[in-house]
Backbone bond lengths (Angstrom), bond angles and torsions (degrees), N, CA, C in turn:
res aa  C-N    CA-C-N  psi(-1)  N-CA   C-N-CA  omega(-1)  CA-C   N-CA-C  phi
1 M - - - 1.507 - - 1.487 109.74 -
2 D 1.271 119.60 137.49 1.458 124.28 169.21 1.484 112.39 -53.20
3 K 1.286 118.33 131.38 1.506 120.83 -175.89 1.586 109.30 -66.37
4 D 1.325 118.03 -40.34 1.405 118.80 178.70 1.555 112.40 -61.73
5 I 1.337 118.80 -38.80 1.394 121.09 177.33 1.578 108.93 -68.80
6 E 1.293 117.13 -44.54 1.578 121.43 175.84 1.488 108.52 -52.84
7 K 1.406 116.49 -47.59 1.480 118.19 -175.30 1.620 108.25 -67.00
8 L 1.309 114.10 -39.83 1.570 114.16 176.96 1.516 111.01 -59.34
9 I 1.373 118.17 -39.31 1.464 120.11 -175.85 1.535 107.04 -67.58
10 L 1.296 115.98 -49.89 1.496 116.38 -178.33 1.494 113.50 -58.47
11 E 1.373 114.42 -48.50 1.532 118.09 -179.18 1.469 110.25 -59.53
12 S 1.288 115.45 -39.17 1.539 118.30 179.28 1.419 113.77 -65.58
13 F 1.330 121.42 -39.86 1.519 120.52 173.09 1.479 112.73 -66.87
14 I 1.375 116.56 -43.94 1.397 120.49 -178.11 1.626 110.16 -58.52
15 R 1.319 115.37 -50.99 1.449 118.56 177.88 1.529 111.96 -59.07
16 S 1.253 116.73 -41.00 1.526 123.06 179.22 1.513 109.85 -60.43
17 M 1.289 116.56 -50.50 1.436 120.12 -178.78 1.412 112.61 -55.21
18 C 1.367 121.95 -50.54 1.449 125.73 176.83 1.499 112.48 -66.41
19 K 1.331 121.92 -40.58 1.403 121.52 177.75 1.501 115.02 -66.13
20 V 1.352 119.66 -43.59 1.486 118.73 179.12 1.479 108.84 -70.50
21 Y 1.301 124.44 -38.12 1.431 122.70 176.95 1.524 111.23 -59.24
22 R 1.407 115.21 -46.00 1.396 117.73 -175.02 1.473 110.73 -67.69
23 N 1.338 117.40 -39.43 1.559 120.87 -178.08 1.473 107.39 -66.94
24 L 1.317 120.62 -35.10 1.521 118.49 -179.23 1.519 113.65 -76.41
25 T 1.330 116.06 -43.76 1.497 119.58 -166.73 1.451 111.56 -107.54
26 N 1.344 123.91 -5.59 1.467 126.37 -170.79 1.517 111.34 52.58
27 K 1.384 117.70 31.05 1.403 120.51 177.63 1.525 107.86 -126.82
28 E 1.298 118.85 154.94 1.381 119.42 -179.58 1.519 112.37 -89.91
29 L 1.366 113.17 148.97 1.454 124.18 179.40 1.539 102.90 -124.07
30 S 1.302 115.78 117.60 1.487 117.80 -176.70 1.522 109.95 -108.42
31 A 1.350 113.29 132.27 1.513 117.58 178.44 1.522 108.84 -79.56
32 K 1.294 115.41 137.10 1.549 120.38 -176.04 1.366 110.81 -106.96
33 G 1.377 125.47 4.01 1.447 120.20 -175.82 1.486 111.19 136.85
34 V 1.380 111.84 157.51 1.484 122.23 179.42 1.550 105.93 -119.27
35 E 1.389 115.48 137.83 1.457 117.28 172.86 1.523 107.48 -137.39
36 K 1.357 113.37 137.14 1.407 116.80 176.28 1.471 109.89 -82.56
37 M 1.290 118.23 129.87 1.473 124.81 -173.46 1.524 111.36 -69.96
38 S 1.264 117.63 135.65 1.455 119.34 178.97 1.489 111.21 -99.18
39 S 1.350 117.14 -11.19 1.413 124.29 178.41 1.504 111.42 -115.00
40 A 1.325 119.93 152.55 1.437 124.00 177.66 1.476 110.25 -80.93
41 V 1.264 120.70 1.10 1.509 124.38 -171.38 1.580 108.75 -110.25
42 F 1.361 113.68 131.99 1.472 118.39 177.32 1.522 102.91 -127.16
43 K 1.403 112.48 118.88 1.505 117.65 -179.75 1.552 108.39 -111.93
44 Y 1.278 115.90 145.49 1.455 120.00 176.22 1.513 111.67 -152.86
45 S 1.338 118.31 149.79 1.422 126.55 170.07 1.525 109.36 -115.48
46 G 1.310 114.92 124.60 1.505 118.30 -177.40 1.478 110.50 134.51
47 A 1.338 113.64 -152.03 1.537 121.00 -178.37 1.587 110.19 -97.00
48 V 1.279 113.58 132.96 1.482 119.45 -176.32 1.504 110.36 -132.76
49 A 1.329 120.16 141.78 1.444 126.54 173.29 1.512 105.27 -126.04
50 I 1.331 115.36 139.06 1.491 122.57 176.68 1.400 109.55 -123.66
51 V 1.359 118.59 128.79 1.475 124.74 172.18 1.461 112.99 -128.69
52 G 1.216 118.69 124.95 1.487 119.50 -177.69 1.523 106.44 -97.50
53 F 1.395 116.26 160.48 1.410 122.96 -178.93 1.509 109.77 -142.54
54 S 1.355 117.68 145.66 1.476 118.06 175.78 1.473 108.71 -148.41
55 G 1.356 114.57 159.28 1.435 125.57 -175.16 1.465 104.72 150.39
56 L 1.449 116.12 -142.58 1.432 116.80 179.59 1.471 113.12 -61.42
57 V 1.428 118.84 -23.19 1.361 124.88 167.80 1.506 109.32 -122.12
58 S 1.350 118.84 144.35 1.453 122.19 -179.73 1.363 110.53 -134.23
59 G 1.383 121.03 149.17 1.429 129.84 178.61 1.479 113.63 169.46
60 R 1.364 116.10 -153.71 1.369 119.97 174.19 1.469 109.33 -154.41
61 M 1.374 118.06 156.64 1.475 127.23 173.91 1.493 111.79 -116.60
62 I 1.356 110.96 135.60 1.514 116.57 173.82 1.531 103.07 -113.93
63 V 1.342 114.51 128.09 1.439 121.24 167.43 1.527 105.71 -101.55
64 A 1.336 123.79 122.19 1.425 127.11 -179.80 1.479 113.00 -126.36
65 M 1.283 118.76 119.80 1.439 120.35 -178.29 1.548 112.26 -139.60
66 P 1.394 117.24 152.42 1.412 120.87 176.86 1.569 112.08 -58.32
67 K 1.302 117.37 150.62 1.435 118.66 -179.99 1.485 113.02 -56.13
68 E 1.307 117.75 -30.66 1.541 120.02 179.87 1.598 108.46 -64.00
69 L 1.311 111.44 -41.46 1.499 111.63 -179.99 1.571 113.71 -71.69
70 A 1.327 113.52 -34.05 1.479 119.64 173.80 1.501 109.59 -57.63
71 V 1.323 120.48 -36.92 1.430 124.58 179.42 1.603 111.77 -65.56
72 I 1.411 110.56 -44.41 1.420 115.61 176.87 1.627 109.79 -61.10
73 V 1.279 114.58 -41.22 1.520 117.24 -178.20 1.577 110.11 -67.47
74 Y 1.396 113.40 -39.89 1.409 117.82 179.52 1.575 113.40 -61.16
75 E 1.347 113.05 -46.62 1.442 117.89 -179.13 1.477 112.35 -66.77
76 A 1.405 119.18 -31.66 1.412 121.83 174.92 1.566 112.50 -69.53
77 L 1.261 117.17 -20.69 1.475 124.71 172.78 1.546 109.90 -76.27
78 G 1.306 116.98 -13.43 1.458 118.30 178.07 1.431 118.05 112.59
79 G 1.343 113.85 5.75 1.447 121.65 178.65 1.519 114.14 -93.62
80 E 1.273 114.34 162.01 1.516 123.70 174.48 1.520 111.99 -128.62
81 Q 1.303 115.59 142.79 1.435 122.17 174.86 1.484 111.40 43.69
82 P 1.280 122.60 73.18 1.454 124.30 -173.12 1.517 112.42 -75.78
83 S 1.286 113.26 143.07 1.489 122.64 167.45 1.584 106.46 -83.89
84 D 1.262 116.47 170.72 1.490 122.59 176.81 1.583 107.53 -55.46
85 D 1.297 116.14 -43.16 1.374 120.97 -175.54 1.576 108.01 -66.98
86 D 1.234 115.54 -41.47 1.594 117.74 173.80 1.440 111.19 -57.47
87 L 1.313 119.40 -46.70 1.515 125.01 177.04 1.531 111.88 -52.20
88 L 1.410 111.27 -47.44 1.517 112.81 178.79 1.513 109.70 -62.19
89 L 1.335 123.38 -39.08 1.442 123.40 179.22 1.442 108.25 -64.79
90 G 1.376 121.29 -44.72 1.369 124.76 -178.64 1.450 117.93 -63.84
91 V 1.417 118.32 -45.79 1.452 119.41 173.53 1.538 113.66 -65.64
92 G 1.341 114.72 -34.21 1.399 117.58 173.08 1.494 118.42 -57.63
93 E 1.382 113.14 -48.47 1.513 122.30 171.66 1.489 112.67 -54.14
94 F 1.370 110.94 -55.56 1.481 117.74 -179.11 1.618 109.78 -52.43
95 G 1.323 116.50 -47.72 1.402 117.67 179.64 1.463 114.77 -62.78
96 N 1.281 118.77 -37.90 1.455 126.10 173.37 1.440 116.26 -59.29
97 M 1.390 113.18 -42.44 1.462 122.19 175.88 1.537 111.77 -62.94
98 V 1.330 117.75 -43.23 1.461 125.08 -178.11 1.433 108.54 -63.68
99 A 1.400 115.29 -54.60 1.506 118.12 -177.87 1.478 111.98 -65.92
100 G 1.305 120.01 -34.43 1.495 119.36 179.10 1.463 110.27 -67.44
101 N 1.333 120.66 -41.36 1.574 119.93 177.56 1.481 108.67 -68.07
102 A 1.311 121.68 -42.10 1.486 123.75 -180.00 1.574 110.95 -60.55
103 I 1.359 115.38 -48.15 1.457 119.69 -177.09 1.551 110.35 -68.10
104 T 1.304 119.36 -31.73 1.422 122.18 176.43 1.594 110.43 -66.97
105 Q 1.345 118.85 -38.22 1.361 121.44 173.98 1.564 112.51 -64.83
106 I 1.376 115.49 -43.09 1.364 117.95 176.54 1.524 115.60 -60.97
107 N 1.354 112.06 -47.26 1.555 114.88 -179.26 1.602 109.89 -67.33
108 N 1.286 118.85 -24.24 1.518 120.85 178.63 1.515 106.60 -71.59
109 H 1.288 114.93 -39.93 1.498 120.80 -172.72 1.592 109.01 -80.94
110 L 1.251 117.16 -43.02 1.526 123.48 176.33 1.546 112.07 -102.28
111 K 1.224 117.37 85.72 1.450 126.41 -164.62 1.634 108.42 -50.49
112 D 1.195 119.58 -40.79 1.529 122.46 -176.60 1.444 113.60 -99.76
113 A 1.300 119.88 17.30 1.442 124.09 179.08 1.561 114.16 -65.26
114 N 1.251 114.12 -42.38 1.451 122.34 -177.27 1.474 111.77 42.61
115 V 1.330 118.50 54.02 1.479 124.16 176.24 1.505 110.64 -83.31
116 R 1.336 112.22 134.20 1.457 116.50 -175.38 1.607 107.69 -127.13
117 L 1.281 115.48 152.48 1.512 120.38 -177.86 1.475 112.26 -97.00
118 S 1.400 114.64 154.57 1.401 118.81 172.02 1.562 103.77 -99.83
119 P 1.359 118.11 160.28 1.471 120.54 174.24 1.482 109.64 -55.18
120 P 1.320 117.64 150.55 1.485 120.40 179.84 1.575 110.76 -77.74
121 S 1.214 117.79 154.02 1.474 128.21 169.59 1.456 107.70 -120.50
122 S 1.332 118.73 141.42 1.525 119.92 179.38 1.501 111.46 -132.95
123 F 1.283 116.66 152.20 1.387 124.84 -172.24 1.526 110.39 -140.10
124 L 1.198 122.99 150.98 1.449 128.27 179.65 1.547 105.45 -143.98
125 G 1.415 114.39 124.64 1.428 114.87 174.90 1.551 109.24 162.89
126 E 1.348 115.25 -171.79 1.450 122.36 -178.75 1.441 111.00 -105.40
127 D 1.391 117.11 143.39 1.409 123.17 179.31 1.472 118.45 54.15
128 L 1.328 116.90 37.32 1.526 121.09 174.07 1.520 108.07 -67.75
129 T 1.264 111.23 137.26 1.495 122.53 -172.13 1.531 109.98 -124.59
130 F 1.340 114.09 124.84 1.421 118.93 176.00 1.529 110.71 -128.82
131 F 1.358 115.17 151.24 1.496 118.17 -172.19 1.533 105.76 -118.77
132 N 1.311 112.30 146.81 1.499 120.73 177.54 1.520 106.62 -112.21
133 F 1.318 117.07 86.67 1.517 120.55 -178.88 1.484 107.34 -85.23
134 K 1.346 115.26 125.88 1.423 122.79 174.56 1.414 116.24 56.20
135 M 1.377 115.36 34.68 1.447 122.93 179.61 1.565 107.66 -135.25
136 S 1.331 115.31 151.74 1.387 121.53 172.10 1.599 107.83 -95.20
137 A 1.265 116.27 121.57 1.402 124.07 -175.77 1.546 116.77 -114.31
138 Y 1.378 115.55 144.19 1.378 124.11 179.44 1.465 110.21 -127.97
139 N 1.438 116.77 138.61 1.431 122.40 168.92 1.483 110.10 -98.64
140 I 1.297 123.85 141.00 1.403 130.86 167.37 1.487 108.40 -125.50
141 L 1.323 115.54 123.81 1.474 123.49 179.10 1.573 108.77 -91.07
142 F 1.372 114.66 140.91 1.427 117.30 178.10 1.566 108.18 -134.42
143 E 1.287 117.88 159.57 1.495 118.87 -174.99 1.524 106.24 -139.10
144 S 1.302 114.44 133.00 1.427 121.71 168.21 1.510 108.78 -155.13
145 E 1.407 118.37 141.36 1.471 122.05 -179.34 1.514 108.40 53.36
146 N 1.312 119.01 38.54 1.515 124.13 178.74 1.475 112.10 57.90
147 L 1.359 116.84 22.25 1.459 118.14 177.72 1.517 108.50 -118.29
148 I 1.318 120.09 138.25 1.425 124.91 -178.66 1.580 114.53 -97.71
149 S 1.291 114.71 126.52 1.493 117.70 177.07 1.543 107.03 -116.68
150 R 1.251 114.77 166.06 1.438 120.13 -179.41 1.564 114.89 -131.34
151 L 1.318 114.95 142.78 1.393 117.68 174.24 1.526 105.87 -119.57
152 N 1.296 118.88 126.18 1.440 122.67 -172.37 1.593 104.40 -120.05
153 I 1.365 112.59 113.77 1.508 115.55 -177.04 1.580 103.33 -113.37
154 A 1.356 111.58 123.23 1.448 122.32 174.60 1.512 112.35 -108.33
155 L 1.251 120.34 128.92 1.483 124.10 -176.27 1.520 108.56 -120.81
156 R 1.333 112.97 130.29 1.513 118.26 -176.41 1.558 110.24 -63.31
157 E 1.298 112.88 132.39 1.465 118.60 176.69 1.513 109.33 -80.51
158 V 1.301 122.47 127.59 1.444 124.80 176.79 1.582 110.91 -112.55
């Protein structure tokens, strides 16, 4: 994949993650760095949303956050005292908002990209394991309320 397009994609998702979180919670989410994954395995314990995308660029986004941060997001969406099912809905909606915002930025910049999203899937649990087969993946760490969340972007290798 062209390095400029790869950079545009990563920057769009990072900006979107911070913007959506800030707009929902009125709290800052700061990016702590980007790392290219050396392994095909991504493990996480907490709340996770996955949104795929396809078009000129294809891949998927994983938003992973501790349960405590998922509660903050859910309450910001208008909920109170969430059950685990509520947290699944909340993290799924948050992931959909982040991906939608990022893909809009990408489509606005790359006029013929025609990138579209798949519906989000969400998970809650311990030691969740995801695999990045035939994809280049990047982890971006974020911090808010002394809690660390992750954004994992995997791009299909062509």
